[in-house]
N, C-alpha and C positions, 0 to 999 in steps of 0.2 A: 357201435354200428358202423362208424367210419372205417375201422379196421376190418370189419367183416366185408364191407363193400369193396375195399381195396383188394382183399384176397380174392373175391369173386371176379373182379375185373382182371386181375393177374391171371386167373385160370382161363378166362376167355382169350387173353393174349397168347398164353401157352398153347391152348387148343388150336388157335389160328395157325401158329407156326408148325405145329405137329402135322396138322391136316395138309398144309401146303406141301410138305415134303413127302407125304405118303400117297398123294393123289396122282403121282406120275409113275407109270410102269418103267422099269429099267430098259425096256426095248426101245424107248424113244430117246433121241438126241435132243439138243436144243432146237428151238423153232427158227426158221429161216430169218425172221425179223430180228430175233435176238442177236444173231451173228452180226448183222449190220450195226445195231446199236452198240454192241461191244467193241466193234472195230473203230467206232467214232472216237474212242479214247486215245487212239493213235494219231488222230488228226483234229485236235481241239480247235474249235472256232466258235464264233458267236452265232452261227447258224449252219443249217444243212439243207439240202434239197428235200429231204424226207421229213425231218422234224426240227423243232427249235433245239437250243443247245443243252438244256437241262440234263437230258439222258446221257450226253457225252460226259458230263461232270460225274454223274453216277457211275458210268463205266470206268472212268479214270480211277475212281475210288475202289472199284472192284479189282482193277489191275493191281493197285497197291496191296490189296488183301490176298493176292495170289492168283486172281483170274480163274478160280475154280468154280465148278457148277454149283457148289453149296452157296457161294456168295452171289452168284447170278440169280439164284432163286430166293435168296434172303431178302433182297430189297423190295420186290413186289409183295412178299409176305409182310415185311415191315410196314409198308404203306397201307396194307389192308388192316393190320393191327392198329395202326394209328387212327384209321377211320373209325374203328370200333371205339377207341378211347374218346375221340371227339364227339361221337354220338352219345356216349355215356355222359360226358360232361354237359352236353346240350340239354339232356333231361334235367340236370341239376339247375339249369338256368330257370326252369319253371317249377322248381321244387318237386321234381319227380321222385317218387319213393323207390325203394330197392327193386320192387317188382317192375316198375317202369323201366329202370336201367337194364334189368335182365332181359325184359321183353325187347327193348331196342337193340341191345347187344346181340341177342340171339338172331334177330332179324337180319343184322348185317353179317354176322359170322356165317350163318347157314344160308347163303345167298349166292348169286352169280359171281360174287367177288372171289369165292373159292376157285372158280374157273379162271376168272380174269387174272388173279394173282399167281397162277401157275406159270405165267409167261412174263419174261422181262421185256416189257413194252411200256410206252408212256401212259397207257391206260390206267395203270394202278395209281400212279401219282395224280393223274387227272381226277379220279374219283375223290382222292384225299383233298385236293386243292378246292374242288367245288364245295365239299363239306366244310372246309375251313372258312371259306368265304361266307357261306351261310351262317356259320357259328359266330364269327366275329361281327358280322353285320347285325345279327340278332342281339348280341351283347351290347353293341353300340346303341341300337334303337331303344333298348330297355334301360340303359344307364346314362347315355349321353356323354360318356367319357371318351375323349378323342383317341386314346391309345387303341381302342378297339377298331376304329375305322382305319387307323394306320396299319394295324395288323391285317385287316381285311384287304387293304391295298397290296401289302406285301404278298399275301397268299394268292391274290389274283395275278400279280406279276409273275410269281414263280410258276403258277399254273399256265400262264401264257407262254413262258419260256420253256415249258414242258410240252404243251400241246395246244394248238390254236383253238381247239374245240371249246375252250372255256369262254371264248368270245360270245358264244350263244347264251351263257349265263348272264352276261351283261345285257344282251339283247332282251332277255326276259325280265331282268331286275329293273332296269331303268324305266321303261314305261309302266311297269307294275307299281313302282314307288310313286311315280308322277300321278298315277290315278288314285293314289291313296291319301290318307290324312298325313302321311309321313313325308309328303313332298317338300315340306319346309326344310328338311335336312340339307337340301341342295343349296340353301342360302348360308349355311354355316361355313366359316373359314376353314375348319379342319377338313372339309370335303375337298377343298382346293388343294390343301397340302397332301391329302391322300392321293388325289389324282396325279399330283406332281411326283410323289414317291413312285407310284406305279409306272408313270411315263419314263422317269429316269432309269428305272430298272429294266424296262423292255427296250429302251432306245438303242443299245448296241445291236440287238437283234434286228430292229427295224432298219438300222443303217446297213447291216449285212444284207438284208433283203434288197434294199435299194441298190447297193453296189453290185449285186448279182442279178439285177433286173427282175426281182420278185419271183423267184422260182416257185414259191408257194402257189402262185396263181396258175402256173403251168401244171403243178402237181394236182391241184384241185380240178383243173380241166380234164386231165387224164383220168383222174378218179371218177369224175362224172361220166366220162365217155365209156370207160371200160368196166366199172363196177356199179356205180349208183344207178346206171341205166337199167340194171337188172333188179333194182329194189322196187317193191310194190308198196304203195302208201298204206294199204290195208294191212299188209304183212308187218310193216313197221309198228303199227299200233297194236296188232294182235300179239306180237312177241313181247311187248313191254311188261305185261303182268308176269311173264315167266321169269324175269330177272330176280324178282323178290317174291316168288310165288307164295312163300309161307307168310308173307307180311302184307299181302294185298289189302287185307282188312284194316291194317294200321294206316296205310297210305290213304285209303278212302275216308277213314275216321279223321285223319289229319285235315283233309280238304274240307270236310264238313265242319270240323271244329274251328278252322280258320274263319269261317263265316259267322259262327254263332257262339263260340266258346269265349267267355269274357277274358280269361288270362291271355288269349292269343290276339286280342283286339289290336294291339300295337303292331303286330306283324301280319295283319290281314292281307297285305300286298303279296304275300307268298302264295296265296291262292291264285291270283292272276298271273304271277310269275310262272307257276306250273303250267297253266293253260297256254300261255304265250310260247314258252319254250317248246312244248310238244307240238304246237301248231306249226311253228317255224320249221322244226325238224321234219314234220310230216310233209309239209309243202315242198321242201327241198329234197325229199326222198333220201334222207340221211340213212346211214347204216344204223340198225336198231341199237347197237351197243353204245352209240354216242351219248345216249341219254342216261346211262347207268349212274353217273354222278349226281343226277337230279334227285334221286329218291331217298338217300340216307336221312336227310334232315326231316323229311315228312314221316319217316318211320319213327324217328325220335319223338316228334310232336304227337303222332298217333298213339304212341305208347303212354305219353303223359296224360293225354285226354282219356284214354280207355281205363287206365288205372284209377283215375279220379272218378270216372263214371261207375266203375264196378268196385268201389272201395268197401262195400258192405261184405260181410263174411261169405255169403253165397257167391258174390262176384269174384272172389279170389279163384274159384274153380274155373271160371271163364277165362281169367288171366292165365292160369296155368295151361289151359288148352291152347290159348293164343301163343304161349311160349313154345309149346310142343309142336305147333304147326310148322314153323321153319325147320325144326329138327326132322319132322316127318317128310317134309318136302325134300330135304337133303338126302334122307335115307332112300327115297324113291329115285332121285337123280344120280345117286352114287354110281349106279351100274352103267350109266351111259354118257353122262355129261363130261366126265373127266378122262384124261388120257391114262387111265388106270387099267385098261383092258387091251390085250394084244390085237393087232389087225385081224388075226384068225378068229378070235372071239367075236369081233364086230361083224365079220362076214357071216358068221353063223347066227347072228341075232340082229339082222339088218332091219327088221320090221319096226322095232322100237326107235331106232336111230332115224329111220325115214319118217316115221310119224311125227317126230319132233323137229323135222326139217334140218337135221344135222348133217345129212349127206349132200345137201345142196351147196355147191361151191360158188365162188364169186362170178363164175361164168353162167350162173343160173341153171346149171344141170346137176343131176344127182350122180354121185360117184360111189365107189365101194366103201370108203371110210370118210369121216369128216376131214375137211380140208386142213384144218389146223393140225390134225394128227398125221396126215400125209406129209405135211411140211416139217415133221419132226423125225423123219426116217432117212437113214443111210448117209447122213452128212459125214460122220466119222469115216465111213467106208470111202467116200469120195476124197477125203483128205489123204487117206492112205494111198489111194491110186495116184493122186497128184504127187505125193512124195516119191513114189516109185518112178514116175516119169522124170521128176527132178533129178533123181540119182542117175538116170540115163543121160541127162543133158549137162550136168554140172561140170563135167570134165572139159567142155569145149566152149566156155565163155558165158556171158550174161544171159540169163533166161527170164523171159516174161511169162507170167501166168495170167492168161486172159480168159475170163469166164463169161457165160451168156447172161447170168443174172447175179444180183447182189448176194443171194443166199449161198450160191456156190463159192463166191469169193470170200465171204465172211466165214463160212464153215472151214475152208482150207486154212485161212489165217488163224482161226481159233484152235483147231484140232491138230494141225500139222506140227510136228516137233521141230521141223526145220522152218526157218523164217522165209517162207516163200513170197509173201507180200502179193497175193493175188489181187487182181483188179477186174473191173467190168465197166461196160458202157452204161450200166443202169444205176439209178439212185445216186448216192453220194460218191460212189467210186469214180465217177467221171472226173472229179476234181482231185483224185489222189494218184494219178499216174506220175511216175518218175520218168520224165522225158529227156533227162540229161544222160541216161545210160545208152550205151551202144549194144542193143540186144542182138545176139547171134542165134539164139534158140527161142522157140515159142512152145509153151504148154497151153494147149487150147481145150477148155472145158465147154462142150457143145451140147445143147439140149437134144433129146432124142429125135424130135421131129425134123431137125434141121441138119443132122450130123453128116449125112452123105454129101449133100450139096456144098456145105461149108468146108468139109474136108478137101474136096476136089478143087474148090476155089482157092484155098490157102496153100495147098501142097506145091503149086507151081512156083511159089516164091522161095522155096527151100530145097536143099539138096537131098534131104531124107525126110520121110514122113510116114508115121504108122500109128495105129491105135494101141493104147496101153491096156485099158480095161473100161468097163462100163457098169452102171447101176442096173441090177436085174430084179430087184425087189418090186413085184407088181403093185404093192401097196404104197410105195414111195411116190411122191409127186415128181421126183427126179428120175423116174423109171426111164431107162434108155439113155440117160445122160452119159456121154462118153468122153474120156480123157485122151487126147491125141498129143503126140510130140512131133515137132517140126524142127529139124536141125540144119544148121548152116544157112543162114539167111542170105538171099541174093539181092535184097533191098535194104534200105535204111528203115528199120522198123519204127524207130522213134519219129521219123519224118511222116510216115504213113499214119501213125497214131495222132500226131498233131493235126493232120488234115481231117481225120475222122472226128476228133474231139471238137475241132473248130466248126465243122458242119453241124454237129449235134447242138453245140451252144448257140449257133445262129438260129437253129430251129426253135430253141427255147426262147 
């Protein structure tokens, strides 16, 4: 039986990797956020204005492997596959049978993780770290062996170094445990050691935040003002069942079982943890996907409970239907949830995308195609235009490539065959300017809405200025973005940059 189970688990893992690679149409480039994360490998540090340092370590490894798109997509798929394995192992903690393992694994495989794991972002490891914390904590509660709480601490620390979102897991777990019969674990010495391990691991990042005046606070303030202000609390709750739509019954069954099912008595605090975390997220008007990491553990518990409940012969048919539910959900969502359809196809089938809220961008308005898809178009073209401008400028001295946003800078640095080292005043790039060079030329990448005024304002400081080319794809979020070249500077460009950066940092 063990060999059979291992083979089935391996098949789930293989299916995960295969699906992740076939769910992206070749018309799409990488996503704008992916470029920023990949560029962090060139500027390793214990923290960044956008994210903690874990992603930069991952990006450094991708560089060692050749920095190809295959490896960029490999790691989110890997973290998704590991999440399936952890959920599979969690069912074993409660003596879950093979059907329980398949039910839980199918619920994770055919879920929103297929969408989440198409992008190289901290979110994929975030889900894995939440799942690991739950898994090791449950192992500790059931066995009392200190090694499990130490592993729980390590998982939490890595999750924190990946994305601060995992702090909400602690916000839910701590009061939930204190309200339960398990509160006595806080009196055990291994808990102090575990807290010490986690603190030591995250300390370098906390020091970095301190030394940089806690840019995470400014980042959260900007996020709240520009994006979370458009989040509706009711919409947050309404979208939660969609993430694991084929496993909603498992999650509900798990919450019921945590209150009344004897094998779950020791972990009853997970019921209150669930309620607290969703309440806090709702109150803070968080983005709906922040909670995705909460659900895998409940899918595993629901699978164990339902396979025990329906263990009679006739009940196996119910379990088979439950296994098929996430498969059917995926089959339904295949046509619109993933970037596997061209923009032209989406334009001709907008009704279904609109009905699912996928055309609404972070500005709160509906657009032609989903925002994430629009953020994956024409980056390679932009890099080629920047290279053309660089060829025009390279004969006459040092050239600065200055972009309006981090996506433009990251895409140029990733796709351009020449080492242009583009920068921007946005996100982490503000810390990556080389101000020791004497720049003679400027390649300026300007957003479409600002290009005319920006061009006129900049041109007076150079002997020659002209547009090279622009992005004309109506579906791209960078529509209208234009690359200009300014030759023969009349001012000290580095001095101007120092002043601009100083003002920005003072503002932060």
